[in-house]
C-alpha angles and dihedrals in degrees: 000000000000093000091050092052092051093052091049089050098048099034115177092356090073090057089071095044111078120199091261092058089055092051110168095345106123096194116027091208127172092277091057094042091053091047092050093049092047091045094055091050089048094049091053088054093049093050113110109220089195104048091178086079091067097038097045093047091052090050091049095051090045090055091052093051098051122074125144127008123050099178117161094208120102113228111236121219130020119314113240102176131094120314110284115192098195104177133036097259095052091040087063095064119353105087094049106110085202096058092122092060089043100042096140092060085083087075091068095053104069117114135185127039093336091053094121093059117121105161115192094345093125094050140070129272118267114197117210107217100163126061095193123110105190107134120056096182103039105023117199119256110254093039126111092239088058093051100050095053098055115114100229128073110274137188102210118202133167128248094212145345109304146167115222121201107190109211091199135008114300105234110201132201130218130284097032136138122197105200119184099178115131093023134069101237121183129184100201132178094340140114124289132277106245128201107184125169093343138113144209104037131157120194110183139165106006137119120235115190136163097000110187141203113269129210099232126216134147108347129170112235098176139009092266103032139056129165148162119294126193123220113309122225105237096246117157091230124358117200109191124173091339135126143196095039129156123192111186139168093001124150114211137175147150102014121164097244125006127339092225125007121190110186149144107037095329113154147153094055135152125193111190145162093007128145116217123190144162102014140119108210101032105175133000119195108188121008106208133050087208097053104089094169084085086079087096092056109121121180135172119205107190140168096352129144114225096199143173124343099017119140112181150328104067074172123338106202140201121185118327136077119286124190110200106186135172098338124150115233106188099154141032133141104201111012137320109221123029143158154150139215099048106294116175109236122187112188114191130176098342125147115228119190110188122220121249091255105101090208092062104049093107112100093201135062127186111206124217096342132107118231090254086066102037098042086083095052111104106240109153133176120203126182091339114158111229116200134180091017099309116157134182116217106216125206140179124015133319110282112249114229097182120225112014097190112132089005120134113203121241112276116263120261089258086077097053099096089059095043095052099033095115098038119148130036112336131220103242125182127186117261091019134089111257 
């Protein structure tokens, strides 16, 4: 009965809105319809018709940041020496002992497709003092749920170390930064963080572990709207119909579904300096073979460590343009990078260490397509370091990156251990470099 009522309310509009577009929205009312329409228009504006501008800029800055060692050995244990900013994003802010007074400088440091993301830079600071999450409709001031639904830009920080267990998915609004620096902030055994039909968000310096499915119900998604949500998936972070998103220095493991999903016309995204462990389906970019609107999806995956206990999807791509640059793939059980429906994948300067299983040495996996089809997909490997028998099956043609003047190539895979040495959430203390 409820479905019939929805069809009658939305009429012909619903015909163009597939179930996946509705996601966990129980009632796709006028507010959500408007958000979806505005998000699609904004995503088209955020799309970079010349992706080489993003890839070459990242390559150039990486070249500037690296001088000296190119050891292929990962350093075990916590580093206790002087500050080392080992990649261009970290070099922008990490060694400043006054980072706490200059928090918003972080917003100038993003590179790649998400390079125009500023988060809550233009807003005031909001200090989370209370880790509880008890009221989904009228969240208590001082809680994270209260912070992320506000209309204005906010730079959200934490008063002290805390463990946050989200009882239902945390639905964010645009122009926000979640900045965990200076506190040990863990999202543990709770629901997912949801970015749906929004823009301009930075998530930095937090731990997300054991995210679970949540039952749904009435949940506030902005100051002036709440509505019924169906069961959430249990992702770590779900990016749905959103653009200009930067996820940086986040440690993630063992969520019920994916660690990070990027779907439904999401674009202009950078995922950097993260540490991923103990998970099966790590990242999904594009959720439907039939949803060709995801052709505008552009994602940079840079300086991340794909570590122990990972199985597959680092990422798994449909459609779109994915730049995978200077990441350290030290563990996988099935494959590292996969996809279907002709995504463009540019792999530059990564290190791939294959598992012992002789059947799983291939870095790449094409899904549900014969070679006669996938041989035209542009999947290219440049200066990747292949170890323990790893191999990358290329296809298609070399990917044009336009004018190469003043462009420094991505560093070879031999530099990756240095570039990714400080991946994951950092231990930052005031008046000291991170």
